[in-house]
N, C-alpha and C positions, 0 to 999 in steps of 0.2 A: 591507360587510364591515369590522369596525373594524381599524385599524392595530395589527399586534402589538407586544407589548413587546420591546425589545432583549434579546438572549440573550447578556448579558456572562458569566455564570457557565460556560456551556457552551464558551466560547471560552478559557478559561484554565485548561486541565488542568495546566499546570506550576504555578501558583499552588495549584491543589487538592492536587497532590502535596505540595509543600512545607508546606501547612497541615496535611495528614495526618502528615506527618513531625513537625513542630512539636508537634503535639497529642499525639502518643505519648511523644515524647522530651523534653518541655518545653523545645523550643528556642525562640527568637525568629526573627523573618522581617524582613528588609530588602527592600523591594520596590524594584526598579530599573526604568528605563524609557530607551529610546533616543530622542533627538530630534536631527535632522540638524542640521548646520551646514554641510553641503556639497551639500545640494538631494536627498539621499537620502531622499525622504519616504516610500518605501513601507514602511519600517520605524519611522517616527515614532508615537510614542504620545503622546497628550494627557494631561497629568497629572491633569487632572478624570477621565479614564476610569480612572486608576490608583485614585483615590479611591472612584469606584464599586465597583472590584473588592475594594478593602480593606473597604468597607462590606458588601459582600455575604458575604464570608467572617467579618466581624466580628472582626477583630484589627487591632492597632495596628502599623503598620510603624516599626521602631526603626532608628535611623542606624547602628548596628553589630550587626546580628543575626548569629546563628549561620548561618541560611540566607539566602543572597543570591539572590533570585528575579526574573529578569527578565519584566515583564509584555509580552506579544507582542501585537501589533496584530492585532486580531481580522479575519477575512476578512469583507468586506461582507455576502456572501449568507448566511453562518452567523450572523450577528447577527439576522436576520430569520427564523429557523427555530424558532419557539416549540413546534413538534410534535415536535422532536427529543427523545428521551428523555434526559434530564439527570441526572447523578449528583447526589443531593441531598446536603446537609450532614449530614443523618440517616445517609445510607449511608456516608460518611466516618466519622462518629462510630460506627457500628456496627463497621466494620473496625478502628478504633482499640481499641475495647473488647475485641474478639476477640483482637487482638494482645497486650494487657496479660495475657491468661491464660497467654501463654507467656514463659519466661525471656528476658532480655537476652542475647544471644549475646557471648561474651567471648574467643573464639578465631577464628583463621582456619582455613579448610579446610586440611588438610595439604599436598597437591601445589601448591597455588595460592599459598601463602606468599610464595614467591620472586616470583611475579607481582604480588602486591599490594604487597610491599616496592619492586619496580621501579617500579610505578605511581605510588606515593606519592613516591618520589624524583624521578621525572621531573615530577610536578606541583609539587613543592616547588621545584624549580629553575626550571621555565618560568614558573610564576605567581608566583614571588618570595614564596612563602609562609612564614609564621612558624612556630615551634614551636607556638604557641597554635592556628595554622589547623591543623596536624596533629591537635591534640588534639580539636578541634571535628569535623574530617573522621572521625576514627575513631569519636567519639561518635555522629555521625548515621549513619555506616554500620551501627553496630551497632543502631540504631533501625531502619533500612531492613531490615536482615536480620530483626529482630523482626517487623515488618509482613509480611514474607515466610514467616513461620512457620517459619524454618529455625533450628537451633541454632548454625550457625557463620556467619561473615562470609565472603561470596564476593567475588571480584573485581568483580563488577558491583555490589555494594553500595558498594564504595570508589569505583568510578568515578562513580556517581550522587552520592555524598556530595561528590566533588571538584567537580563542577559547581556546587554551591551556595557553594562558596569562590572558584572562579575568577573570577567577576566582580568580586571585591574590587578588583583593580588594572586593570580594563578601563575606559580613559578614554572609550570611546564610548558607555557608559552612565551615567545619572544617578541618583543615589539618591533616592527619593521621601521627601519630608518634608512633614508637614502644612503647607499654606499655599504649597507650592512657589514 
């Protein structure tokens, strides 16, 4: 029996989701990864693996992207599961094309408006975000809502968008650049 090809794409659902959002909303992506300086090797990601993942999805990671996405270290066993049904890039592109048929949401859902504002305020303070970060978060939240085929932005869309900016000031992750 031949040795199976390693399954990197199936182990980076968060990168696939960021790619989908970037594709629909014309956003840029910054890939980030964790490398331990204190012996916490369980979370460590090799920059060479980040390059492989970048090549699989076919985009260039930029230093200051709209979406900051951490590449998670794959589980060893799942790297060797080629028979597992993987979402293809064509699946993602099809979903994006379907979402393009729907208008971009421009408003929040009525009752959750106060919750959305509260979540934005808390994130603004906790993550030391800028006004520009808030602008990006609202734009990305609209894109996420559009992918969900909903005419309004819900609190869960705001929360998901925030996670793509929260890593901006996280000193435990490194920003991937070509040549690392």
